[in-house]
C-alpha positions as CSV (number, residue, x, y, z in Angstrom):
1,M,0.8,-4.3,98.9
2,E,-1.9,-4.3,96.3
3,L,-1.6,-1.9,93.3
4,T,-5.1,-0.9,92.2
5,D,-7.0,2.2,91.4
6,T,-10.4,0.5,91.8
7,D,-12.6,1.5,94.6
8,P,-12.9,-1.5,97.0
9,E,-16.7,-1.5,96.8
10,A,-16.6,-1.4,93.0
11,A,-14.1,-4.3,93.1
12,R,-16.4,-6.3,95.4
13,V,-19.4,-5.8,93.1
14,Q,-17.4,-6.7,90.0
15,L,-16.1,-9.9,91.7
16,A,-19.7,-10.8,92.7
17,L,-20.8,-10.3,89.1
18,F,-18.0,-12.5,87.7
19,R,-18.9,-15.2,90.2
20,R,-22.5,-15.2,89.1
21,A,-21.7,-15.2,85.4
22,S,-22.1,-18.4,83.3
23,P,-19.0,-20.1,82.1
24,S,-19.7,-18.9,78.6
25,R,-20.0,-15.3,79.8
26,R,-16.7,-15.7,81.8
27,L,-15.0,-17.0,78.6
28,A,-16.4,-14.1,76.6
29,L,-15.1,-11.6,79.1
30,A,-11.7,-13.3,79.3
31,L,-11.4,-13.3,75.5
32,S,-12.5,-9.7,75.2
33,L,-9.9,-8.6,77.9
34,S,-7.2,-10.6,76.1
35,R,-8.0,-8.9,72.8
36,S,-7.9,-5.5,74.5
37,V,-4.5,-6.1,76.1
38,I,-3.0,-7.5,72.9
39,G,-4.3,-4.5,71.0
40,L,-2.9,-2.1,73.6
41,S,0.5,-3.8,73.5
42,R,0.6,-3.8,69.7
43,G,-0.5,-0.2,69.6
44,G,2.4,0.7,72.0
45,L,4.8,-1.1,69.8
46,A,3.5,0.7,66.7
47,R,4.0,4.1,68.4
48,N,7.5,3.1,69.5
49,L,8.4,1.7,66.1
50,P,6.7,4.1,63.7
51,S,8.4,2.8,60.5
52,A,7.7,-0.9,61.3
53,T,5.4,-3.0,59.2
54,D,2.5,-4.9,60.7
55,Q,4.6,-8.1,60.4
56,E,7.5,-6.5,62.2
57,I,5.3,-5.3,65.0
58,G,3.8,-8.8,65.2
59,L,7.2,-10.4,65.4
60,R,8.3,-7.9,68.1
61,F,5.1,-8.7,70.0
62,V,5.9,-12.4,69.9
63,E,9.5,-11.8,71.0
64,L,8.4,-9.7,74.0
65,H,5.7,-12.0,75.1
66,Y,6.8,-15.5,74.1
67,G,10.6,-15.2,73.7
68,R,13.2,-14.5,71.1
69,E,13.6,-18.1,70.0
70,L,9.9,-18.4,69.0
71,A,10.0,-15.0,67.3
72,E,13.1,-16.2,65.3
73,E,11.4,-19.4,64.3
74,L,8.3,-17.5,63.2
75,R,10.4,-15.1,61.2
76,E,12.1,-18.0,59.5
77,H,8.8,-19.6,58.8
78,L,7.4,-16.4,57.3
79,T,10.5,-16.0,55.1
80,R,10.2,-19.5,53.8
81,R,6.5,-19.0,52.9
82,R,7.3,-16.1,50.6
Protein backbone atom coordinates (compact mmCIF):
# COMPACT_ATOMS: atom_id res chain seq x y z
CA MET A 1 0.00 0.00 0.00
CA GLU A 2 1.44 3.33 -1.07
CA LEU A 3 0.74 6.36 1.08
CA THR A 4 0.62 9.47 -1.06
CA ASP A 5 -1.64 12.40 -1.68
CA THR A 6 -0.03 13.15 -5.05
CA ASP A 7 -2.16 12.69 -8.14
CA PRO A 8 -0.68 9.80 -10.18
CA GLU A 9 -0.34 11.97 -13.31
CA ALA A 10 1.44 14.69 -11.32
CA ALA A 11 3.78 12.06 -9.86
CA ARG A 12 4.53 10.73 -13.36
CA VAL A 13 5.37 14.22 -14.65
CA GLN A 14 7.51 14.96 -11.59
CA LEU A 15 9.46 11.71 -12.01
CA ALA A 16 10.04 12.47 -15.71
CA LEU A 17 11.39 15.92 -14.79
CA PHE A 18 13.73 14.43 -12.18
CA ARG A 19 15.03 11.90 -14.69
CA ARG A 20 15.77 14.63 -17.24
CA ALA A 21 17.47 16.91 -14.71
CA SER A 22 21.24 17.24 -14.72
CA PRO A 23 23.20 15.74 -11.84
CA SER A 24 23.86 19.20 -10.41
CA ARG A 25 20.14 20.03 -10.53
CA ARG A 26 19.30 16.72 -8.83
CA LEU A 27 21.83 17.51 -6.11
CA ALA A 28 20.40 21.01 -5.66
CA LEU A 29 16.89 19.57 -5.32
CA ALA A 30 18.06 16.94 -2.81
CA LEU A 31 19.87 19.54 -0.70
CA SER A 32 16.87 21.85 -0.79
CA LEU A 33 14.55 19.06 0.29
CA SER A 34 16.92 18.08 3.09
CA ARG A 35 17.08 21.69 4.34
CA SER A 36 13.28 21.85 4.29
CA VAL A 37 12.82 18.60 6.20
CA ILE A 38 15.45 19.56 8.79
CA GLY A 39 13.80 22.96 9.23
CA LEU A 40 10.38 21.38 9.69
CA SER A 41 11.75 18.89 12.21
CA ARG A 42 13.55 21.59 14.21
CA GLY A 43 10.44 23.78 14.05
CA GLY A 44 8.34 20.97 15.48
CA LEU A 45 10.85 20.49 18.28
CA ALA A 46 10.80 24.21 19.03
CA ARG A 47 7.01 24.17 19.27
CA ASN A 48 7.07 21.14 21.57
CA LEU A 49 9.92 22.54 23.68
CA PRO A 50 9.06 26.25 23.88
CA SER A 51 11.59 27.07 26.61
CA ALA A 52 14.49 25.22 24.92
CA THR A 53 17.48 27.09 23.56
CA ASP A 54 18.62 26.65 19.96
CA GLN A 55 21.42 24.42 21.23
CA GLU A 56 19.00 22.24 23.20
CA ILE A 57 16.79 21.92 20.13
CA GLY A 58 19.82 21.00 18.04
CA LEU A 59 20.89 18.36 20.54
CA ARG A 60 17.38 16.90 20.66
CA PHE A 61 17.35 16.82 16.85
CA VAL A 62 20.64 14.89 16.86
CA GLU A 63 19.30 12.50 19.48
CA LEU A 64 16.13 11.77 17.51
CA HIS A 65 17.79 11.37 14.13
CA TYR A 66 21.27 10.05 14.92
CA GLY A 67 20.95 8.47 18.36
CA ARG A 68 21.38 9.23 22.02
CA GLU A 69 25.06 8.26 22.09
CA LEU A 70 26.04 10.79 19.44
CA ALA A 71 23.90 13.49 21.08
CA GLU A 72 25.65 12.86 24.42
CA GLU A 73 29.08 13.02 22.79
CA LEU A 74 28.13 16.26 21.09
CA ARG A 75 26.77 17.68 24.36
CA GLU A 76 30.04 16.82 26.12
CA HIS A 77 32.07 18.35 23.28
CA LEU A 78 30.07 21.57 23.42
CA THR A 79 30.46 21.71 27.21
CA ARG A 80 34.26 21.30 26.92
CA ARG A 81 34.42 24.08 24.31
CA ARG A 82 32.92 26.63 26.71
